[in-house]
Structures are given as structure tokens and as C-alpha cells.
RODODO-314721 format. One line per 2 residues: number of its first residue (from 0); their letters; for each residue x, y, z of C-alpha. Coordinates in steps of 0.02 Angstrom, whole numbers, plus 50000, padded with zeros to 5 digits. Example, Ala and Ser with C-alpha at 12.3 -4.5 7.8 and 13.67 -1.06 7.14 Angstrom:
! RODODO-314721
0) AS) 50615:49775:50390; 50684:49947:50357
***
This chain:
! RODODO-314721
0) XX) 48451:47946:52555; 48442:47756:52541
2) XX) 48338:47686:52397; 48238:47526:52410
4) XX) 48269:47382:52292; 48098:47411:52214
6) XX) 48146:47590:52176; 48314:47535:52108
8) XX) 48225:47417:51989; 48080:47532:51944
10) XX) 48182:47688:51911; 48303:47608:51785
12) XX) 48158:47520:51697; 48061:47683:51687
14) XX) 48210:47783:51631; 48253:47651:51501
16) XX) 48075:47649:51435; 48068:47839:51433
18) XX) 48235:47846:51344; 48178:47719:51214
20) XX) 48016:47814:51184; 48110:47980:51173
22) XX) 48237:47908:51052; 48097:47834:50948
24) XX) 48006:48000:50941; 48167:48091:50900
26) XX) 48211:47972:50759; 48032:47979:50694
28) XX) 48033:48169:50701; 48202:48182:50615
30) XX) 48154:48060:50478; 47982:48137:50453
32) XX) 48054:48313:50453; 48188:48266:50328
34) XX) 48056:48182:50218; 47937:48330:50225
36) XX) 48075:48455:50189; 48138:48348:50045
38) XX) 47959:48333:49979; 47936:48521:50000
40) XX) 48096:48558:49905; 48049:48433:49768
42) XX) 47875:48511:49759; 47948:48685:49748
44) XX) 48069:48631:49612; 47931:48541:49518
46) XX) 47811:48688:49533; 47946:48809:49478
48) XX) 47992:48698:49332; 47809:48683:49278
50) XX) 47775:48869:49297; 47937:48911:49208
52) XX) 47889:48798:49065; 47718:48880:49050
54) XX) 47787:49057:49061; 47925:49012:48939
56) XX) 47793:48946:48820; 47688:49102:48844
58) XX) 47838:49215:48809; 47885:49115:48654
60) XX) 47702:49123:48596; 47713:49312:48608
62) XX) 47885:49336:48533; 47862:49229:48377
64) XX) 47713:49318:48295; 47785:49488:48339
66) XX) 47948:49443:48254; 47850:49384:48100
68) XX) 47749:49545:48098; 47910:49647:48112
70) XX) 47984:49552:47966; 47826:49587:47864
72) XX) 47839:49773:47904; 48022:49776:47854
74) XX) 47977:49703:47683; 47821:49809:47654
76) XX) 47853:49973:47743; 47723:50069:47643
78) XX) 47574:49955:47682; 47526:50032:47850
80) XX) 47342:49983:47836; 47384:49801:47814
82) XX) 47501:49809:47964; 47362:49880:48074
84) XX) 47249:49737:48025; 47391:49618:48068
86) XX) 47407:49700:48240; 47221:49674:48272
88) XX) 47233:49492:48217; 47386:49469:48329
90) XX) 47295:49529:48485; 47134:49439:48443
92) XX) 47222:49275:48404; 47337:49265:48558
94) XX) 47249:49269:48726; 47412:49305:48816
96) XX) 47438:49470:48725; 47353:49616:48807
98) XX) 47395:49740:48669; 47507:49775:48519
100) XX) 47572:49936:48442; 47652:49995:48280
102) XX) 47759:50146:48327; 47831:50229:48171
104) XX) 47995:50325:48175; 47934:50506:48199
106) XX) 48063:50565:48073; 47968:50472:47934
108) XX) 47796:50552:47961; 47738:50728:47931
110) XX) 47632:50738:48089; 47740:50805:48232
112) XX) 47646:50690:48353; 47702:50540:48254
114) XX) 47604:50386:48206; 47577:50245:48332
116) XX) 47415:50145:48322; 47384:50034:48476
118) XX) 47265:49884:48482; 47221:49813:48653
120) XX) 47093:49711:48748; 46954:49797:48840
122) XX) 46853:49665:48926; 46792:49542:48796
124) XX) 46820:49654:48646; 46964:49728:48549
126) XX) 46989:49916:48564; 47095:50035:48463
128) XX) 47182:50196:48509; 47339:50291:48465
130) XX) 47493:50322:48570; 47533:50479:48470
132) XX) 47491:50648:48544; 47498:50593:48724
134) XX) 47580:50693:48865; 47741:50594:48838
136) XX) 47798:50563:48657; 47798:50378:48625
138) XX) 47976:50383:48556; 48037:50434:48729
140) XX) 47958:50286:48816; 48067:50141:48876
142) XX) 47991:50013:48759; 48033:50122:48605
144) XX) 48198:50196:48662; 48271:50032:48728
146) XX) 48232:49937:48568; 48301:50079:48461
148) XX) 48463:50084:48560; 48484:49896:48567
150) XX) 48443:49871:48382; 48370:49701:48424
152) XX) 48212:49628:48505; 48202:49637:48696
154) XX) 48083:49630:48844; 48058:49795:48934
156) XX) 48050:49813:49123; 47869:49820:49190
158) XX) 47779:49986:49193; 47606:50063:49205
160) XX) 47538:50101:49031; 47464:50275:49056
162) XX) 47368:50338:48905; 47364:50162:48829
164) XX) 47295:50006:48911; 47301:50087:49085
166) XX) 47367:49925:49163; 47533:49859:49233
168) XX) 47621:49770:49094; 47785:49718:49018
170) XX) 47822:49739:48833; 47914:49640:48700
172) XX) 47986:49769:48578; 48055:49729:48405
174) XX) 48145:49866:48305; 48101:49868:48119
176) XX) 48229:49912:47986; 48187:49939:47800
178) XX) 48232:49782:47704; 48190:49856:47533
180) XX) 48332:49981:47529; 48515:49970:47573
182) XX) 48575:50055:47734; 48450:49978:47858
184) XX) 48342:50131:47878; 48252:50129:48047
186) XX) 48065:50120:48020; 47996:50102:48196
188) XX) 47953:49976:48332; 47820:49841:48340
190) XX) 47771:49789:48517; 47666:49658:48606
192) XX) 47613:49685:48787; 47578:49559:48923
194) XX) 47477:49619:49073; 47564:49574:49237
196) XX) 47400:49500:49297; 47429:49364:49167
198) XX) 47576:49297:49267; 47466:49265:49419
200) XX) 47372:49131:49324; 47532:49030:49308
202) XX) 47583:49052:49490; 47419:49008:49577
204) XX) 47454:48823:49555; 47614:48833:49660
206) XX) 47562:48764:49832; 47694:48816:49961
208) XX) 47592:48834:50119; 47485:48975:50187
210) XX) 47616:49110:50169; 47724:49034:50031
212) XX) 47706:49090:49851; 47786:49090:49679
214) XX) 47842:49244:49586; 47919:49302:49421
216) XX) 48059:49430:49415; 48121:49538:49274
218) XX) 48303:49540:49229; 48340:49680:49353
220) XX) 48244:49602:49498; 48073:49686:49480
222) XX) 47926:49575:49523; 47825:49541:49364
224) XX) 47697:49428:49443; 47647:49358:49611
226) XX) 47486:49290:49687; 47470:49450:49787
228) XX) 47441:49594:49667; 47517:49724:49785
230) XX) 47687:49645:49760; 47691:49680:49572
232) XX) 47818:49806:49504; 47910:49809:49673
234) XX) 48097:49771:49685; 48116:49597:49754
236) XX) 48244:49662:49880; 48106:49767:49962
238) XX) 47998:49612:49985; 48122:49472:50026
240) XX) 48274:49513:50136; 48416:49384:50125
242) XX) 48478:49322:50295; 48649:49253:50247
244) XX) 48729:49419:50202; 48713:49399:50014
246) XX) 48630:49531:49904; 48497:49503:49773
248) XX) 48617:49561:49637; 48732:49414:49678
250) XX) 48585:49293:49687; 48518:49351:49518
252) XX) 48693:49341:49444; 48710:49163:49505
254) XX) 48540:49116:49432; 48583:49206:49269
256) XX) 48732:49089:49252; 48612:48943:49252
258) XX) 48646:48887:49432; 48499:48843:49545
260) XX) 48489:48966:49690; 48424:48932:49865
262) XX) 48446:49058:50006; 48368:49099:50175
264) XX) 48260:49256:50179; 48145:49343:50300
266) XX) 47965:49292:50269; 47856:49435:50203
268) XX) 47703:49471:50306; 47748:49371:50464
270) XX) 47894:49347:50583; 47983:49190:50525
272) XX) 48128:49131:50418; 48090:49069:50243
274) XX) 48186:48990:50100; 48186:49058:49923
276) XX) 48226:48958:49765; 48265:49044:49600
278) XX) 48280:48987:49418; 48310:49082:49254
280) XX) 48180:49085:49113; 48260:49074:48942
282) XX) 48267:49169:48828; 48173:49314:48908
284) XX) 48305:49342:49044; 48168:49333:49175
286) XX) 48178:49232:49337; 48047:49124:49420
288) XX) 48057:49094:49607; 47968:49019:49755
290) XX) 47972:49067:49939; 47911:48954:50080
292) XX) 47925:48933:50269; 47991:48767:50335
294) XX) 47915:48803:50505; 47744:48828:50427
296) XX) 47757:48673:50322; 47818:48572:50472
298) XX) 47676:48631:50586; 47567:48478:50551
300) XX) 47717:48369:50593; 47742:48459:50758
302) XX) 47558:48441:50799; 47572:48257:50762
304) XX) 47728:48240:50871; 47638:48329:51014
306) XX) 47499:48203:51007; 47625:48061:51000
308) XX) 47721:48131:51150; 47559:48145:51249
310) XX) 47520:47964:51211; 47701:47917:51253
312) XX) 47692:48003:51423; 47531:47912:51461
314) XX) 47612:47748:51411; 47763:47789:51520
316) XX) 47650:47819:51671; 47568:47650:51641
318) XX) 47740:47570:51627; 47792:47651:51793
320) XX) 47636:47589:51881; 47655:47414:51809
322) XX) 47841:47405:51847; 47813:47467:52025
324) XX) 47678:47338:52058; 47778:47194:51984
326) XX) 47944:47239:52067; 47863:47262:52238
328) XX) 47788:47089:52226; 47957:47018:52177
330) XX) 48064:47108:52304; 47949:47097:52455
332) XX) 48038:46940:52522; 48207:47021:52488
334) XX) 48156:47177:52584; 48100:47071:52731
336) XX) 48266:46980:52722; 48358:47148:52720
338) XX) 48267:47203:52879; 48312:47039:52960
340) XX) 48495:47058:52909; 48495:47233:52987
342) XX) 48432:47161:53149; 48565:47025:53142
344) XX) 48697:47159:53111; 48640:47242:53273
346) XX) 48665:47078:53366; 48487:47008:53363
348) XX) 48527:46836:53297; 48357:46768:53348
350) XX) 48260:46877:53225; 48127:46787:53121
352) XX) 48166:46768:52935; 48031:46787:52801
354) XX) 47934:46630:52759; 47952:46569:52581
356) XX) 47881:46411:52504; 47955:46429:52331
358) XX) 48112:46342:52274; 48170:46484:52164
360) XX) 48323:46594:52190; 48239:46695:52329
362) XX) 48190:46537:52426; 48368:46472:52410
364) XX) 48436:46640:52470; 48326:46642:52626
366) XX) 48374:46463:52674; 48560:46500:52646
368) XX) 48544:46657:52751; 48464:46559:52892
370) XX) 48609:46435:52891; 48731:46581:52893
372) XX) 48639:46656:53043; 48662:46498:53144
374) XX) 48845:46482:53096; 48872:46666:53137
376) XX) 48806:46641:53312; 48930:46501:53341
378) XX) 49071:46604:53267; 49030:46754:53377
380) XX) 49038:46648:53532; 49209:46582:53481
382) XX) 49267:46756:53431; 49218:46831:53598
384) XX) 49333:46709:53686; 49476:46746:53563
386) XX) 49450:46934:53570; 49458:46936:53759
388) XX) 49623:46843:53753; 49693:46957:53617
390) XX) 49638:47114:53709; 49731:47057:53863
392) XX) 49887:47025:53757; 49875:47195:53668
394) XX) 49853:47282:53834; 50005:47195:53904
396) XX) 50107:47242:53749; 50051:47423:53760
398) XX) 50100:47427:53942; 50267:47346:53898
400) XX) 50297:47479:53764; 50260:47619:53888
402) XX) 50375:47540:54015; 50513:47517:53885
404) XX) 50499:47697:53823; 50498:47762:54001
406) XX) 50669:47679:54026; 50741:47786:53884
408) XX) 50787:47968:53910; 50639:48082:53868
410) XX) 50533:47929:53820; 50613:47884:53654
412) XX) 50637:48056:53576; 50765:48168:53659
414) XX) 50871:48325:53641; 51012:48397:53746
416) XX) 51116:48555:53743; 51276:48570:53847
418) XX) 51412:48695:53805; 51467:48666:53626
420) XX) 51377:48499:53615; 51202:48469:53547
422) XX) 51124:48296:53553; 50968:48222:53472
424) XX) 50909:48041:53485; 50754:47940:53437
426) XX) 50701:47758:53431; 50562:47678:53326
428) XX) 50522:47495:53364; 50473:47384:53216
430) XX) 50341:47303:53328; 50247:47354:53485
432) XX) 50405:47325:53584; 50583:47308:53522
434) XX) 50765:47280:53566; 50848:47445:53514
436) XX) 50906:47565:53647; 50994:47729:53675
438) XX) 51046:47822:53832; 51144:47975:53883
440) XX) 51188:48062:54045; 51281:48221:54094
442) XX) 51410:48199:54232; 51479:48372:54255
444) XX) 51558:48419:54088; 51560:48236:54034
446) XX) 51424:48171:53917; 51408:47981:53929
448) XX) 51308:47906:53787; 51261:47734:53720
450) XX) 51171:47660:53568; 51134:47473:53560
452) XX) 51038:47336:53471; 50977:47174:53553
454) XX) 50969:47016:53448; 50796:46948:53403
456) XX) 50635:47052:53404; 50477:47071:53505
458) XX) 50453:47029:53689; 50614:46928:53717
460) XX) 50718:47069:53644; 50624:47197:53747
462) XX) 50660:47102:53909; 50844:47084:53867
464) XX) 50847:47268:53818; 50772:47318:53986
466) XX) 50908:47222:54076; 51043:47300:53968
468) XX) 50979:47480:53983; 50974:47466:54172
470) XX) 51156:47410:54174; 51207:47550:54054
472) XX) 51119:47682:54159; 51209:47613:54314
474) XX) 51374:47641:54221; 51321:47819:54176
476) XX) 51290:47869:54357; 51447:47791:54436
478) XX) 51557:47920:54520; 51690:47964:54395
480) XX) 51670:47915:54213; 51720:47731:54191
482) XX) 51812:47714:54024; 51699:47638:53888
484) XX) 51812:47486:53858; 51808:47439:54043
486) XX) 51621:47469:54049; 51596:47350:53901
488) XX) 51696:47215:53990; 51588:47236:54147
490) XX) 51425:47233:54047; 51478:47076:53953
492) XX) 51511:46984:54115; 51339:47026:54187
494) XX) 51243:46988:54026; 51323:46816:54014
496) XX) 51234:46766:54175; 51072:46665:54150
498) XX) 51079:46694:53961; 51012:46522:53914
500) XX) 50937:46587:53752; 51108:46652:53695
502) XX) 51042:46826:53661; 51170:46962:53633
504) XX) 51187:47150:53625; 51286:47257:53503
506) XX) 51334:47420:53586; 51427:47583:53558
508) XX) 51483:47672:53718; 51564:47843:53725
510) XX) 51616:47984:53841; 51628:48160:53769
512) XX) 51701:48310:53862; 51581:48452:53818
514) XX) 51715:48583:53850; 51869:48511:53763
516) XX) 51774:48397:53640; 51889:48253:53689
518) XX) 51804:48088:53646; 51834:47912:53712
520) XX) 51734:47776:53625; 51724:47585:53616
522) XX) 51622:47462:53512; 51550:47289:53549
524) XX) 51493:47213:53384; 51414:47378:53332
526) XX) 51437:47480:53174; 51560:47624:53200
528) XX) 51481:47798:53209; 51487:47910:53056
530) XX) 51591:48068:53069; 51507:48204:52965
532) XX) 51577:48371:52911; 51575:48481:52757
534) XX) 51681:48352:52664; 51554:48212:52684
536) XX) 51517:48066:52801; 51645:47931:52844
538) XX) 51642:47795:52979; 51764:47818:53123
540) XX) 51914:47700:53112; 51885:47606:53276
542) XX) 51941:47429:53321; 51784:47348:53389
544) XX) 51756:47196:53498; 51624:47057:53491
546) XX) 51442:47076:53541; 51400:47070:53727
548) XX) 51327:46916:53811; 51411:46777:53709
550) XX) 51596:46762:53747; 51664:46770:53926
552) XX) 51841:46798:53860; 51794:46946:53750
554) XX) 51915:47093:53750; 51868:47272:53706
556) XX) 51977:47418:53654; 51940:47600:53680
558) XX) 51998:47739:53566; 52024:47922:53605
560) XX) 52010:48071:53487; 51957:48251:53486
562) XX) 51809:48315:53386; 51835:48475:53289
564) XX) 51703:48612:53303; 51578:48584:53162
566) XX) 51597:48394:53160; 51449:48280:53192
568) XX) 51434:48099:53251; 51289:47989:53192
570) XX) 51264:47828:53293; 51133:47711:53222
572) XX) 51068:47533:53228; 51054:47416:53079
574) XX) 50870:47455:53055; 50924:47607:52953
576) XX) 51059:47542:52836; 50973:47372:52818
578) XX) 50803:47445:52768; 50724:47359:52617
580) XX) 50615:47430:52479; 50472:47340:52386
582) XX) 50597:47269:52260; 50695:47184:52399
584) XX) 50846:47298:52382; 50937:47352:52541
586) XX) 50982:47535:52573; 51162:47500:52627
588) XX) 51288:47597:52731; 51354:47702:52585
590) XX) 51181:47767:52540; 51145:47802:52723
592) XX) 51309:47899:52737; 51257:48001:52585
594) XX) 51089:48042:52669; 51181:48106:52824
596) XX) 51305:48206:52717; 51163:48293:52624
598) XX) 51088:48349:52791; 51252:48406:52869
600) XX) 51202:48592:52868; 51040:48560:52963
602) XX) 51022:48568:53153; 51026:48396:53237
604) XX) 50837:48374:53260; 50801:48420:53079
606) XX) 50945:48314:53015; 50889:48163:53119
608) XX) 50706:48174:53071; 50755:48206:52889
610) XX) 50869:48053:52885; 50731:47939:52953
612) XX) 50608:48013:52829; 50731:47978:52686
614) XX) 50745:47796:52743; 50555:47784:52747
616) XX) 50546:47857:52572; 50668:47723:52513
618) XX) 50565:47586:52598; 50407:47654:52512
620) XX) 50288:47575:52636; 50376:47407:52647
622) XX) 50358:47336:52825; 50529:47329:52909
624) XX) 50591:47188:53021; 50718:47291:53122
626) XX) 50697:47431:53247; 50772:47600:53201
628) XX) 50876:47701:53324; 50976:47857:53284
630) XX) 51081:47974:53391; 51163:48132:53324
632) XX) 51297:48223:53424; 51356:48392:53361
634) XX) 51516:48480:53410; 51441:48650:53379
636) XX) 51560:48784:53316; 51567:48937:53425
638) XX) 51460:49077:53355; 51463:49263:53383
640) XX) 51413:49297:53562; 51348:49443:53662
642) XX) 51297:49441:53844; 51252:49550:53991
644) XX) 51208:49541:54176; 51060:49644:54236
646) XX) 51006:49689:54411; 50858:49586:54473
648) XX) 50749:49736:54513; 50592:49820:54444
650) XX) 50619:49864:54261; 50715:49703:54226
652) XX) 50605:49660:54077; 50623:49831:53996
654) XX) 50811:49833:54023; 50832:49659:53950
656) XX) 50728:49701:53795; 50823:49863:53772
658) XX) 50989:49770:53778; 50931:49637:53653
660) XX) 50860:49761:53528; 51022:49859:53531
662) XX) 51129:49708:53484; 51201:49710:53307
664) XX) 51187:49519:53308; 50997:49533:53311
666) XX) 50998:49629:53147; 51084:49488:53050
668) XX) 50953:49358:53098; 50816:49419:52984
670) XX) 50652:49503:53030; 50553:49346:53079
672) XX) 50689:49266:53184; 50731:49429:53274
674) XX) 50547:49462:53311; 50518:49287:53382
676) XX) 50669:49297:53498; 50619:49470:53557
678) XX) 50442:49414:53601; 50507:49256:53687
680) XX) 50631:49355:53794; 50496:49479:53842
682) XX) 50384:49335:53902; 50526:49258:54005
684) XX) 50586:49421:54084; 50409:49476:54125
686) XX) 50374:49314:54219; 50545:49320:54302
688) XX) 50514:49497:54362; 50337:49460:54425
690) XX) 50347:49287:54500; 50529:49230:54528
692) XX) 50558:49329:54691; 50744:49344:54653
694) XX) 50859:49386:54800; 50890:49570:54826
696) XX) 51050:49629:54745; 51060:49475:54630
698) XX) 51080:49480:54441; 51005:49390:54292
700) XX) 51112:49347:54142; 51063:49353:53958
702) XX) 51170:49279:53819; 51138:49282:53631
704) XX) 51243:49169:53520; 51219:49167:53330
706) XX) 51280:49026:53220; 51258:48991:53036
708) XX) 51102:48885:53064; 51029:48946:53229
710) XX) 51017:49080:53362; 51032:49028:53546
712) XX) 50958:49138:53682; 51006:49090:53861
714) XX) 50929:49163:54019; 51010:49130:54190
716) XX) 50933:49178:54358; 50983:49143:54539
718) XX) 50806:49100:54595; 50744:48940:54676
720) XX) 50765:48784:54568; 50618:48782:54448
722) XX) 50601:48695:54279; 50462:48789:54188
724) XX) 50460:48662:54045; 50397:48528:54165
726) XX) 50330:48617:54320; 50239:48767:54246
728) XX) 50053:48752:54212; 50001:48736:54031
730) XX) 49828:48800:53982; 49720:48682:53880
732) XX) 49699:48745:53702; 49535:48737:53608
734) XX) 49426:48765:53763; 49278:48886:53740
736) XX) 49317:49060:53805; 49186:49051:53943
738) XX) 49274:48897:54017; 49454:48945:53978
740) XX) 49579:48959:54120; 49668:49122:54158
742) XX) 49855:49112:54118; 49956:48959:54070
744) XX) 49985:49014:53890; 50168:49061:53909
746) XX) 50237:48888:53871; 50128:48876:53715
748) XX) 50196:49045:53661; 50378:48990:53686
750) XX) 50345:48826:53594; 50272:48922:53448
752) XX) 50410:49052:53438; 50563:48939:53456
754) XX) 50617:48769:53394; 50702:48699:53550
756) XX) 50683:48735:53735; 50805:48665:53866
758) XX) 50821:48684:54055; 50968:48647:54170
760) XX) 51031:48696:54343; 51210:48761:54342
762) XX) 51309:48845:54481; 51153:48880:54586
764) XX) 51066:48961:54440; 50917:48912:54332
766) XX) 50973:48904:54151; 50838:48912:54015
768) XX) 50901:48897:53836; 50793:48939:53685
770) XX) 50849:48889:53510; 50774:48971:53357
772) XX) 50831:48901:53189; 50878:49028:53058
774) XX) 50743:49055:52926; 50831:48935:52805
776) XX) 50794:48790:52925; 50648:48853:53028
778) XX) 50500:48737:52993; 50338:48778:53080
780) XX) 50421:48810:53251; 50443:48626:53294
782) XX) 50493:48594:53473; 50603:48459:53551
784) X) 50582:48462:53739
***
């Protein structure tokens, strides 16, 4: 669909503006997103660092007094009352401590339940109880057993303190050893407890979005504190699932080595991907972490971008409207000029052009176009006169070409089969008409042939050629074959008459006996023919005379020889060996001989067409100044033959097919070739039996001859003279079935099945010869009629 100029201006402007707006929004989004994520990560790191510092301070504030109290107990093991007062003061003086206990080694007290006073907070007051006598002995609890086994202070994994403070807590346990006696007698454990709810106070200040939060982990990955109380004392792996294939053990190990950890996890509580950051808290062995959703944090940015895109689309619509209005105003005169130019192109030179008063580029264009319109009218008038004259000349040249080709056998592309001889010839003028010629004629068993080249090109050469070909064809039909040397002398004398332009003709004349292969040949200024066999291609050693039409005293010599079966003659004009390529190099006679030698195994039509194609390939599109004419004459070697004569009676077709299919020669041809010949013979015999009206008691002859490159099927009948290749009706192909004629397809069938078809009348019999190339040479069933 054709676009107007306004559309071609508006669309690129709109697309450019839209692209600029889109790129701007994309850059803004990318930069804003990167800034927000960087700010989020910095905020998370800062919040974690602040919370870690507070929790670290809290832990140190708990550990230090407990260690002091344990040292006091080690130095004064007998002063239990004073130690209980110290426990009370410890809890009362440190708001982070929920409770403290003095658990004595049960082996050192007489009471089987042991001795373990526990001081803890109950609301705003300090309460006291004992851990001895409970359902589980205190010395079997983790906080006692772990400290006893470790022999050094440690933080215990979180637990619910049943029978004590009745809260979730974690405990700092310090083992006490007697410092007054040698041997480090174990006295018991002094503990300080921190309620897990205490951790939430330090994590509430971490702002990581609606669903983001901070958390504290114990050394084995248990959640000590989080803003949501239901998460406490749960393994972190049950709350946060890593998405990159790593396990929490590896993440905790990496953080324990002091490396900052960041990993993608599945967000708890809603379907999204989150990021977790993790740091270690020294020296407790705990970890503090933060989890947040980038998508959640970036939601305000996306909302902002949506608003910006909406505004951008509105701006783009305004740009489109503005650009459309402006461009239409600008291009209106150009559109009117385009309509006027279309009318002028259709021949309406009087069309009115748009009126413009401005002196800008559009005004200058309209005035220049108007001047061109006037000049064009004058030019068309002159061109009409010149075209009429040229049309007459081209018509005359076309008629001259038709006349010239009609003077050549088979209109410039010919084939002939006679006995052991096969002939192919073609001419290709360099211009509409040319001066090259060929001719041949059968006079009994004698084949008279000629190939010539007239000097000059174009119409003068064509006229001289017409005169020469008529004289040659008179020689060919004289009773008795006039020797070529004598014929050249006679032609020279006639062409000298009225030859004021000094034109001349180079010519090769020959007479070949198709039975004995005896050859008599003479040259008049022409290149000697090439003799081609399996050894290569060499020119015949012939003493030639001068060109015809120049010298009245010219003498010509003939030469006789005999062709051997399998030899080939190639007669050509200088348009072939003097062909030039784009570099200006000439092909030359040696290269042309090599081309013919390479095609020696091919049948004459294929060899001739292939040689011309090779010359064209060398020329590579370069226009040639000389006409090209080529004639190939083969002395065909005798092949294996089989023949029969069949009675011309009902059943002729069946008998002929039966004979052919029984021939051993048919089997050596290959499946395709044998099938094609069988179908072709069936078509011929069927028509012969139905329509030929052969005399009663007469016979039809069938011959099959097989050579290396071809199979020749010949059918002879004694009917009335009839050339089916020229006189039989041919149906038009491609006609719809409802308008198609009945019959007339036989010739198309024969042309498709065989490569050559020839007709002759010999000894009162019609002779139809079909040639099918062997599969090595068969190329699309080409025909040469």
C-alpha cells in the first residue's frame, strides 16, 4: 500500500519521539532501580550492623557480670548465701537479664534433689524459686550439661524454661571450679538467661518493607529473635528456603568464617523471591540477618513509572497530532504536484499545476516542474517521429532475419540422419541479420554441405550472404555432384560480378558419400574443419585457396579422403575461435579444438550445443562482433542391429511390440531408455495399423540399432508418402479440458520420449527414424526436428 509523504514524515517523527521517550523511561527506571536497590542493600547492611552492635553489647553486658560472679564463687565456695544475694543483684541491676541461677554440683550436697536457687523477673518485681526437685533434674538440662562438658562458658541453644521462668529463652552458662584447692574440683554452674522476646526490641528498628524483617540465629541456625513471635525457636531452614541450591549449613559456615553472606530465598508468608543477608555476632557465635523483597521495595518505583508512561503516551499522542497537522500543511503543495505528475505520466501534459506564491524550495520545485512539462511535450513530439522511423527499421530487420533464416535448411538449426552419417548445424547472428551461412543437401547417397562467412556485418553482409546461399544451393541440386574445387571456381566467377564494395566470402565445400564415407572437400579462405576422434581434435591438412569474390584468377584445389567410422568433422566460422572475454583475451583455435575434443563422446546435437555454450561461458556476457556458425558431421560407427519385416495386417502393433520386447539389445539399454522406445513404437504401430491403409500383402519393417551413445529405432512402411513430423496435426497444450481437441497428442508423446525424430522417403517407403540417447547423454528428451 502506497504511503503519502505526510505519513512518511509523521510516522518516523512519531516513532523517533516514542523511541526517545521509551529510552528515557528505560534509563530512568534502570538508574532509579539500581539506586533504590543499592540504598536498600546499604540500609540492610547499616541496620544489621546497628542491631549487631546492640545485641553484641547486650551479650557482653550479660557475660561480664556472670563471669565475675563465677570467679567469686570459685574463690568463696562455702558462702552460698552471699552468692544468692549476688544473683538477685545481678538480675535486678541488668535489665537484659531475665533470670540467673546457681546450680550446685549434686555430688556436693546431701539433698538428692540438689541445690539450684533461681532468681528471675516476674513483671516489675524480682521472684525467687528453685530448679531442684523438678520433673527433670537440673543437671540433665542442656545449660548445665553443655557447660560441664565444655569446661568453659558458652551460650546454650534456645529452649522453653518449664518449671522456671516459663518463657522462651537462651542461657549463658559458666562452669565454676574450686579455686581454693588443687585439682579444679567442679562446684556447679552459674547462668544468666535472656528472654527471646528481648531480641525483638533490637530488630523492630530494621525497616525492610512490609514483609521484610531482621532476625537473630543461634550457632546451629535456630531463630532466637524476630519481629514475628511465631518464628522464634524455629530452624531458619523451615522459614527461609534458599533458591540457588545452597543449604543453610553452607551459608552459616560462610558467615562463621567472617564473610558477608547474601543469597536469594523464598519470601515467607507470600509468593515472591527475597534476598537474605547474614552476619556473625562475636563472640557469642550467633548470627544476625535480614530478609527483604526487591519487588516489594521497588513497587513505589513501578507505580511512579506507570504514571510517567501514561503521561508519556499522552505526550506522544499530542506529538502525533501536531506532527500530522504541520506536515500536512507543508506537503500539501507537494501532494498536488505528485497528482499532477501522475496525470503527466498518463499523457495529460495540459494538467494544471498547484499555485504557489512563495519563493522557497517548494515554489522553485513547482516552477522547475512546469518548465520540464513544456520541454517534455516538445520531446515527445520529436520522439514520436523518431520512434515511427525506428519501428519501421526494426520491422524491416526482423523481416530480413526471417527471410535469411528461411534460406537456411531447417531455419538455422538443423539435423540430418542418412546411413552412417549424422549431421547437426546451427547459426547465431551477432546482430539482427548476419553474414554466416550453412547448407546441406542429400543427392542420393551423396551429402553436399557448405559452411561460409561473408565479410562485414549487418545488412550488407546479409544481402551478400543471400546471393551466395542461392548460388550454393544451385550447386547442391545440379544433376551429378560437381566436385567442390570446380564449384568454388564457378562461385568465385559469379560473385565477382557487380561486387563494387569488394565484399568476399570464405567457404568450405564438401561432398560425403554416406555409404562409403569417401569425402571430397575444398576451401576458399576458410579455416580447415577439425577432425575429432578419441585421440583428440586436429585440423584437416587441406591446401586452401583465396576467399571468393576478390580475385578472378583464383585457383582452388580439392582433396579426397575417407572418414573412419567414429570420426567427426567440425566446420565453424571465426565467430567461435575469435570470441573475446571481458579481459579482451581471444579464445583461439587450440582452445576451441580442446572444447570439441572434450565433447567427442556426445551425440552431435549435444556436442554442438555444448561447444557453443562453452564459448559463451568463456565470453562471460561480452558482446561479440562476429556471427557464430557450427556444423558437425559424424561418421557413426555401426552398432549392433536387429530387424524384422511384419505383415501389414490386423495385429501389426502387437506383433511389433512382441518382437521388440524379445530383443536382447533392448535389455542392454537400461530401464528408462527401453521403456521410452517401447512406448514410442507402440504409438507409431498403432497409428500405422489404424490410419495408414497399407496395401494388402505389404510389409512394414522395424530396425533397432544400438551404439555406445544412442539407440536408433527405424520404422519403414509402403504407404502413401506422408511426413508426420510436418503434416500430422499437433494438439495445443495447456488448453482447458472442456476446450481441448480430441487427438493430436502423438507428436508431443514422441518428442517427449525421444531426442531426435527424422523422416525420409526411400525406395517407395516412408522412413521414420527415432533416436533416443543412452541415459548417460539423455537430457530432458530434447528434440531436433
